[in-house]
C-alpha positions as CSV (number, residue, x, y, z in Angstrom):
1,M,44.2,-48.8,66.4
2,K,46.9,-49.2,69.0
3,N,45.7,-52.5,70.2
4,R,45.7,-53.9,66.7
5,N,49.0,-52.2,65.7
6,Q,47.2,-50.4,62.9
7,G,48.0,-47.0,61.3
8,F,45.2,-44.5,60.6
9,F,45.0,-45.5,56.9
10,D,44.6,-49.2,57.7
11,Y,42.0,-48.5,60.4
12,I,39.9,-46.2,58.1
13,N,40.3,-48.5,55.1
14,V,38.5,-51.3,56.9
15,F,35.5,-49.0,57.3
16,A,35.7,-47.7,53.7
17,K,35.6,-51.2,52.4
18,Q,32.7,-52.2,54.7
19,Y,30.7,-49.1,53.6
20,R,31.5,-49.7,49.9
21,R,30.1,-53.3,50.2
22,T,27.0,-52.0,52.0
23,F,26.2,-49.3,49.5
24,L,26.9,-51.5,46.5
25,S,24.5,-54.1,47.8
26,N,21.6,-51.7,48.2
27,K,19.2,-51.5,45.2
28,V,18.6,-48.1,43.7
29,D,15.0,-47.0,43.5
30,T,14.8,-45.2,40.2
31,R,11.5,-43.6,41.3
32,H,13.5,-41.4,43.6
33,F,15.7,-40.2,40.8
34,D,12.7,-39.6,38.7
35,Y,11.2,-37.5,41.5
36,L,14.5,-35.5,41.8
37,D,14.5,-34.9,38.0
38,K,11.0,-33.5,38.2
39,Q,11.9,-31.3,41.1
40,T,14.9,-30.0,39.2
41,T,12.8,-29.2,36.2
42,S,10.1,-27.4,38.2
43,S,12.6,-25.5,40.3
44,C,14.4,-24.2,37.3
45,A,11.1,-23.2,35.6
46,E,10.0,-21.4,38.8
47,Q,13.3,-19.6,39.1
48,L,13.1,-18.5,35.5
49,K,9.6,-17.2,36.0
50,I,10.7,-15.2,39.1
51,E,13.7,-13.7,37.2
52,Q,11.6,-12.8,34.2
53,A,9.0,-11.1,36.4
54,D,11.7,-8.9,38.0
55,N,11.4,-5.4,36.6
56,L,13.5,-3.5,39.2
57,R,17.0,-2.4,38.2
58,F,19.7,-3.5,40.7
59,D,20.5,0.1,41.8
60,E,16.8,0.7,42.5
61,F,16.7,-2.6,44.4
62,L,19.6,-1.5,46.6
63,A,18.1,2.0,47.2
64,K,14.8,0.4,48.3
65,Y,16.6,-2.3,50.4
66,F,18.6,0.2,52.3
67,K,15.7,2.6,52.7
68,D,13.5,-0.1,54.2
69,S,16.2,-1.4,56.7
């Protein structure tokens, strides 16, 4: 930065523009996003299943938790 008489903003802006060009030139593989969508759906379904199977009140959970520790 000193050798080029650049401020911090100018120095970092060079990198930002370079990374922008790099990322915009990369092709997006939609299969990856499809995979992530499926993971999201299955994760939410699994979480709902776990929460619906819970039959312990919170105060009971706390009592059991502190008793066991």
